N, C-alpha and C positions, 0 to 999 in steps of 0.2 A: 683819666677818662677812658683808656683802654690799657689796663694794666696787663693783659695777657699777650699783648703785642710785644714781639722780640724787641730788645734793645737795638739790635743791629737793624731792624726794620725802621725803627724811630729816628736812628742816626742817618738813615739813607733819606728818610723824608726831610728832615730838619736841615741837612746839609746837601740837600739835592743840587740846588743851583751852585753851590760852591766845589761839587763833585764834577759837575758838567763845565763849569768855567775852566778849569786846565786843560781839558780836551779841547776846547774852542780855541784857547790860545795855541796850542801846540798845532792846529790845523789852519791857524791864521785867520779864522772866522771873527775872533774878537782879538782885541788889542789893549795893551797897558804898558806902562813904561816906568822905570825907576826914575823918581824925581826926588832926592833927599830934600825934607823941609817942606815937601808939599802940604803935609798935615804933621802936627806934632808927634803922632804914633806910628805912622805908616809911610814909606816912601813910595808908594804905589800910586801912580796916576792911572786910573782906569779911564783910558780914551774911548774904548768902543766895546760895549758888551751887552748890547739890546737883547741877544737870543737869551742868555743866562739871567740876566740880571733887571731887565725891564719890568715895571709893574706889570704890564699886560702880559709879558711873557711867564712871569711868576704865577699870575693867576693861571694861564694856561697849563704851566708844569703842575700846579696844584690839582687842577681838574683831572690831568692826566693820570697822575699818582693815585688819586681818590677812585678814578675809574678803574686803574688796574687792580687796586685793592678789591673792589666788588668783582672784578672778573675772576680774581683768586679766591673768591668765596669768602672773603671778609663783610662783615657787617656794614650798614650804612654808618653808624657810630665810628666804627674804625677807619672807614673810608674818609669821613670828614675829619678826624683826627690827623690822618696822614696828610690830606689834602691841605688842611690849615698849617701843619708843621711846614710845608713847602712855602706857603706865603709868608708865614712869620718870619722867614728868613729874612725875606725882602723888607718888612716892617723894621726887624732889629737893624738891619743894615741902614735903613732910612735913618735911624738915630745916629749912627756913627759917620757915616760917609758925609764928606763934602757935599755940595751940590753935583754929584756926576752920575747918579743913578737915573736913567731914562725912564720916563712914564710908559713910553711905548717905542717898538723898533721903527716905527714910522714917523717919528716926530724929534724935535730937538729939544724939547723940555726936560730938563734935568733937575733932580731934587736931592735932598739930603740935609740933616740938622748940623752935622760937621762936629758930633762930640770927639773925633779924634783930634780936634784941636783943643780940647779941654781936658787933657790927659788924666787929671785926677778924677774928675767926675765921670768920665768913659770907664776908668778902671773901677771904680767903686760900683757903678751900676752894673757892668759886665759882670764882676766877680759875684754882686748880690745876687743877679739874675741866675747865674750858674750854680750857687749855693741855694737858692730856691729851687731850681731844677733837679738837683740832687737830692734835696730834702724830699720833694714830692715823690720823686722815683723810689727812695728807700721806704717811705710810709705807703706806698701802693704796691709794692711788690715784695715777694720773698725770695732770696736766694734758694736755690734746689741743693747746693753743695758749697764746698770750699772754694772752687773756680768761681761760681757767682760771687760769693761773698767777698774773697780777697781779690779777685781779678777786676771786679767793679771798683774797689778803693784803689787799686793800683791805676787803673784807668783815670779816676778822679784826680790822682796825684800827677799822673802824667800831664794831663790836659793842663793843669795849674803850672807846671815847668813849661810846657811848650807857650803858654800865654806869656810867661814872665821872659822867656827867650824872645818872642815876638815884640813884646814893650821895650826891652831894654838892650835887645842885641843890635848887630850891625844889620846895614842895609844888604839885601840879596845882590849877589854880583851881577845877574842880569835876569830877564824876564824867563828865558829857556829854563833857569833853575828854578825860579818861583813855579812855572808850570810843572815841572816835574816834581817839584816838592809837594805841590798840590795833588798830585797822584797817590802820594802817600797817604792821604786821608782814608783811602781803602783799607790801609791796616788798622784804623779805628774802627771802621764798620766790621772788619773780621773779627776785631778784638770784643767788640760789644756782641756780636752774635755768640762768640765763645762763652762771655759771661752769662 
């Protein structure tokens, strides 16, 4: 829908909620804990994250990102795509999270379909969505040089390796390590800008 938008900008929009979450963890505004076995695929118990991951907040963050795109001279179409990417993160989280996603920062209702408890289905769906996204991106854009061509495919392979490590690796040692590891997502954003 917006092939001229930098892959880095698309990454920021799609991962906006997860780029914000580690900052809020480190400041104590949001909380999570490690509970091995809480789901089959992740040991993270998201106990309080209404600022980054409630549906109402995700809508607000999407509107903010869309508005910022307009203020930076992007078209309405690009603003809608970027705002939609922010909100799509919550929708995809809804599929995998157990019922721990708040609908609002002001209420107690939490939702989630819990695909993290059905590992084969979750991995198949997630890898299929990832492959579809890669296919759409490759068909919609043209690399300008070898960095764009080979750097993109290296990023794709790296994401697959990270995903396998998350699925099959040991639980993290503590939430502080999770929060700081979450900050490393900015490396992917910079890599996407470079591509």
